[in-house]
N, C-alpha and C positions, 0 to 999 in steps of 0.2 A: 275360893276361886277368884283369880284376878281378872280384871277387865282391861283390855287394851284400848287406849284412848284413840279415837278416830277424829281427826280435825276436818271439819267441813267449813269451807269459806262462807262467812255470813253475807258477804257482798260480792256478787258475781263480777261486777266491774273491777273491783280491786284485784280479783284473781286474774282477770284478763290482762290488766296493766302489768301485773307482776310477771305474767307469762311473756310479755313483750320486752322485758327489761334488757334483754341481750340484743335487741334489734333496733332500738330507737335511734342510736347514734348513726348507724348505717342508713336508717330511714331518712333522717334529716339531710345527710350528705347526698343521698340519691335523689330526694325530692328537689333539693336546691339545684343539683346538676341538671336534672330533666327540665326544670322550669327555665333555666338559662339556655339550654340547648334548643328547646322548642318554644321559646317565648313568642315567636311569630305565629305559630299555630294557635297558641293560647289567646293571643290578642285578636286574631281574626275570628276565632270561635266566639269570644265574648261580644265582639262587635256584631256578629250575626245574631246572637241571642237577643241583643238589644233592638236591632233593626228589623228583624223578621218575626212576625207573629207566629210563624210555624215553629219557632224554636224558643219562644219565651219560657217554656217550661224547663229548659235546660238549667236555669238557675236553681231549680229544686232538686236536681239530680244528686248533688253531694249530700245535702241534708237527708234525702231519702235513703241513700246508701248507708249513712250513719245510723239512721233509724233501723234499717234492716239488720245491721250488725248488733244493735242493742236488742232487737227482738230475738236474736239467737244467743243472747248472753249466757243462758243456762246451759246450752249445749257446748259452750266453749270452756266450761269449768275444767280446770286441770290441764288444759292444753298449753304448751309453751312453744315459743319460737325455736325452730331448729334450722338455722341459716344454711343455705345451699349456695356457696359462692360459684360453683360450676354452672348453676342455672343462668348466670350472666351470659353464657355462650349463646343462649337463645336470642340475645339481642343482636347477634351478628347477621342472621338472615333478615331480621327486622330493619337493621341499618341499611342493608342492600335494598329492601323494599322502600324505605323512606327516600333513599337517593333516587330510585327509579321514579317515584311519585313526584319528587322535587324537579327532576329533569323534564318530566312530562307536564308539569304545571298543574297537578291535581291536588289541590289543597286538602280535600276531604281524605285522600289517601295518606297524606302527611299527618293529618290529625288522628286518623285511625292507628297509624304506626306509633304515634306519640303515646296514645292510651295503652297500646300493647306493651310499649316499653315500661309503662307504669305497672302493668300486670306482672311483667318479668321482675321488676324491682320487688314487688310484694312477695312473689314466689321465692326469690332468692333470700329474702330476709325472714320470711315466716316459715319456710319449709313446706313440703308438699301437704302434710297432714293438716296444719293450721290453715294454709291457703285454701285447701279444699273445703274446710268447714265454713269459710266465709266467702266462697267463690261466687255465690249468688249476688251479694251486695257489691263485691269488687267488679264483677262483670257488668253490673248495672251502670258502672261509670262510662261504658261505651255510649250511653245516651248523651254524654257531654258533647259528642261530635255532631255538628249540624249536618247530618247526612241524609240524602234522599232526594235532593232537588232534581236529580236527573230523571226521577220518576214522573215529573210533572207532565211532560207531553203524553206519556202513556195513560196517566190518570185523566187527562183531558179527553183522550180518545174514548176511554171507557165511559166517562160521563156523557159525551156526545152520543155514544151508542145507546145508552139508556134513554136519552131524550128522543132519539130517532125512532126507536121501536115503541116508546111510550106514547108519543103523539099519534102514531098509527093506531094503537089500541084504543086511545081515547077519542079518536075521530077528529083531531085538531088538524086543520090544513096547515102544512108547514113546508118551507123550502129550506134545506140545510146545505150550506156550502162551507166545508171545513168546520170551524168552530162557531160559525154564525148561523143562528136559527131565526128565520123570518116566519112570523105568523101574521094573520090579518091585523092583529092588534099591536104589532110592533116587532122589534128585533131584540134578540138576546145574543150575548157573546159568552162562550165558555172560556173565560179568562184563566190565567194561571191561578189566581186567587180562588177560583171556583172549582179547581180540579180536586180539591179535598186533601191536599198534602198535609196541611196543618192538622186536620182531623185524624188522618191516618197515623201520623207520627205520634200525636198525643195519645191515640188509642193504643198503639203498640207499647208506649212507655207505661201506660196504665195497666195494660194486660200483663206485662212482665212483673210489675209491682204486685198486682193482685195474685198472680200465680205463685210468687215467692212467699207471700203472706198466708195464702189459703190452702196451698197444696204441698204435699211432701213427695208425691209420686212424680217422677220425671215425665211420664206419659201424660198425666193430667195437665201438667204445666205446658207441655208442647201443644196439646189440643187447645187449651184456652188461649194461648198466644196466637195460634193459627186462626181461631175464631175472631180474635181482636184485630187481626189483619183483614180478614175477608169482610166482616160486618160493616166497618166504616166505608169501604169502597162501594158496597152495594147501597148502603144508606145514602151516601152522597149522590149517587145516581138518581135515587128516588127524590132526594131533596131538590136537585136541579130540575127534574121533571115536574115536581110540584110547583116550582116557581113559574115555569112556562104555563102550566095548567091554570094557575092563579091569575096570570096575566090574561089568559083567554077568558076567564070568568069575569074579571074586573073590566075587561075591555081596554086595558092599558098595560103594555109591557113595562113601561117605566115605573108605574105605580107598584107592580108586583116585585120588581127587582130593587126597589129603593132601599129596602131593609134586608137584603138577601144575606148579609153577614150575620145579622141578628137571628134570622131564621136558621142559619147554619149552626150557630152555637146552641140554640134551643134544641135543634134536631140532634146535635152531637151529645147534649146532656141526656136526651132520651136514649140514645144508643148506649151510653155508659151505664145507665140504669138497667137496660136490658141485659148487658153483659154481666153485671153484678147478679141480676136475678137468675140468669142461666147458670152462673158458676156456683151459686150458694148451695144447691142440693148436693154437690160433690165435694164440699169443703173437707179439708183434713187438718185444719189449723189447731184442732184440739190435741192432735197427736204431737208430742214433743219432737223437735228436730234432733236427730241423733248424730253425735260426733262420730267420725270414722274410728273404727277400732284400732287399737295399738298393736303393732307387732312387737316381738321381743326386742328387736334392735331399736325400734322407735321409742320404746319405753325407757331405754337407758339414757340418763341425763348426759348432755353434751358439755363437758368441762370447758371446752374452748368456744362456747357459744358466743361470748362477747366479741372475741377476736374474729370469729367467722362472720358475725353480723357486720362488723366494720368492714371486713374484706369484701363481703357481698355487696354492700352499698357502693364501695369504691369501684369494684369490678363492673357493675352495671353502668355507673357513670362513665367509666373509661370506654367501654365497648359501645355505649350509646352515642358517643361523640364521633364515631367513625363516619357516618353519613354526613352530618353537618360540616365536618372538617374537609371532607372531599369536595362538597358543594361549595364551601368557601373558597377553596383554591381555584375551582373552575369559574366562579363568579368574578374573580379578580381580572379575568380576561374578557369580561363582558361590559367594559366601559363604553360610553357613548361613542359612536363611530365618527370619524372625520369625513365630512362630505359637504360639498357645495350644492345646496338645494336651490332649484329654480322652479317657478310655477309650471304646471302642466300647460301644454299648448292645446287649448280647447276651441280655437278659432276654426271656422267662422260662427259656430253655434253660440259661442259665449264671448263676452267682452269683459276683460279684467277691469275692476274698479278699485282704485287706490293701491297703495303699496302693500306687498305681502308682509305677513308678520312671522318672525323667526322665533322659535322656541328651542331651548337647549336644556336637557335634564341630565341626570347621572347615567341614564341608560339609553337615551335617544336624542335625535335632533328632528325638528319638525318645521314645516313651513305651512302657513295658513293663507290660502288664496281666496280672494273675494271676486265674484264675477256675476254678470247678469246673463242668464241663459233663457232665451225665449220669453223675456220679460219677467222672469222669476229670479230673484237674488239667490245665489248659491254660495256656500262656503265649502271649500275643498281643503282638507288637511292631509298632507303627505308626511308620514313619520317613519324615520329610518332607525332601526335598532342595530345593536352589535351583532356581528356574524355568529357569535357564541351565545346569543340570548336564548333563553328558554321560552316556552309558550306562555308562562305565567304573566310576565309584565305586558306582553302584547295583548293577551286576552283581557287583562285588567284595563288597559288603555282603550281597547275596542269597546268594552262595556261602558266605560266612562263617557265616551264620545257618542254612543248610540242609545244609551238607556237613560231616559229622563229620571231625575231624582223623584223618589217616592212612587214610581210607576211599578205595579206588580203584574200588569197584564201585557208584558212585552213579548212579542213573537217574532220569529225570523223565518224566512223562506227564500228560496232561490229567486233572484231578480230576473224576470222574463221580459223580453222585448215585446212590443205590441204585436209582432208577427208570431209570437210564441217561442222564439229562440231563447235558450237559457244563456244568460250573459255570464259566463264563467270568468272569474270566481266570485262575482258580486252577489251579495246577500242583502235583501231588503229587511230592515228592522222597523216594526210597527208598534205603536203604543196607542191606547185609547184614552187613558186618564192619568196624566195629561196627554193630549194628542201629540203624535210625533210620527215622522217617517224619514228614513235616511237609508243610504246604501254604503256598505263597507266591503272592501276588497283586500285580500292579503296575498302577498307574493313571498314564497319561501324558497330559498336557493334558486332564485330567478324564475320560478314557475308559479303561475296562479294556483292557489291552494285554498279550497273551502275549509272552514273550521271543522274540527272533528278529531278523532283519534289519530288518523294518518298524519294530519298536520302536527299534532303533538309529537308523534314518533319521529318525524323528519327533523323537527326542531331539537328534540333530545339528542339525535345523532350529531347534528351540526354544532350543538352546544359543547359536545365533548371533543369531536374531531375537527371542527371548523368547517367552513364552506366557502365557495367561490363568490357567493352573493350574500348581501345583508338582507334580513327580513324587512319588508316594507309594508306598512299599513296605510291604506287610503280610505278616507271617510268623506262622503259627499252628503250634505244636508241643506235643504232650503232654509234660507235666513228669513223666516217669517214669524209673525206673532201667532204662536200655536194656540193661544187661548181663543182666537177668532176663527180657527180652521175647523170645519165640520168634516164628516166622513167623506162626502163627495169631493170636497176640495182636496182632502188628503190623497184620495185615489188619483186625482189629476196631477198632483205633485209627484207621486210615485211614477206615473206614466212619463212625466217630463224627464225625470232622472233616467229612466230606461231608454227613452229616445236619445238623450244626450250620449249615453255610454255606447249605445248601438251605433251611433253615427261617428264614433271616434274609436275604432278598434285599435288604432296605433297607441292608445294610452298604455297598453300593456308593454310595448317596446320602450316607451319613455320611462316607465317604472323599472323595467329590467335594467336600463342603462344607469338609473340612479342606484339600484342595488349593487351593480357591478363596481361602480367607482368608490363606494363607501369603504373606508379603511378603519 
């Protein structure tokens, strides 16, 4: 009786590499093309990882994805790449989505599309069966996108809600105005850094990693990720309430909040330990991850796999270039406008001091005006952009002029006159550390427009079809030594700005004239 020899790979990694031999050329071409096409998105993401503590963990995402693939190495035995060049067609709607995000000035949207393009590349090169076998690690790459900052105001609201009801239950006398909590022992401010975004994002990243390692059931994975979302939000509310309660016990709000970041990370470590403890009884990591079963057609070797792999990489690269190429042609028409800028007429409330300063960049022209208003030195910057400009450079410049470096607790609100009237479209920007207050106004297509989605939509339309008026950004800030300004003085400066703008309603007409003459 003869025995048929059965070959079993001794090294799973060697088997996997052998299975990818028909896809690596296309992979190199596709990765190089995507890196070139979306280099701006990559650079902005890396800069955010470095600058923001909420996204420092993003540096670990690629190593974690690699580890997750290694953890599945035995389930990948025998699987080979079956390139699907037609999958590159999925990049067409993604290209349209990228172009929409680019015109709207939404960087997170552009970055999400860039990662989705990467997923399409992997699908086109690996084929459906192999991609599905490693879909968990590949989808984990979405954590490379520094996404979620828009949740900060809502998280601040939730944290304030916890404090509001918590102090009532604890019997602590408190007056709460917005995000400011006043108790007899001092004041607390629910800043952006206290909203819990960094804890929430880190918890979700951990929850997805833990669920991929410990569970095989999709339902258990979904439940654990949901718990990893809910628990840090609730925990952060109790953390903030605990700091207020500690300030009440110590008799000093300042002493209690001095190490609130340290308290936060200790609290977050406890939350992670609780998540691990809750998830352990339901673990399924002992059960091997099963590869998808082969159909008869899938089990047939593809004799043209090498050619199809090269074709798939090229196809994704070509189709992915659709959005950036269209944006490049549109951006050629968004050069800096030609306009003769003059200082705003703020008399008699203000007296100009010194000659104005002119600034010219590739996208805008600006004039910086210096004046004394009510005994307070003011700096007024009027900046005019191309009629075909998108929201991205305007919002970036607005943030640059109104957000002090290293400040994480910056807030914005409508600027109200002393009589309670809303000064459209002016917004007051406040920061506590370092201290700052200023006002910013934006005119789009000749009309005062507050920041938001409608502003982005209007600019997206004018960037494509053109407009009769150029966008104009005006920023007014007191020229003072902010290191010596306390909260009461900052409020006085804000009131001075509001009084000045209320007494000069014709400023809008002056800005409209500037916007109309810009070419």
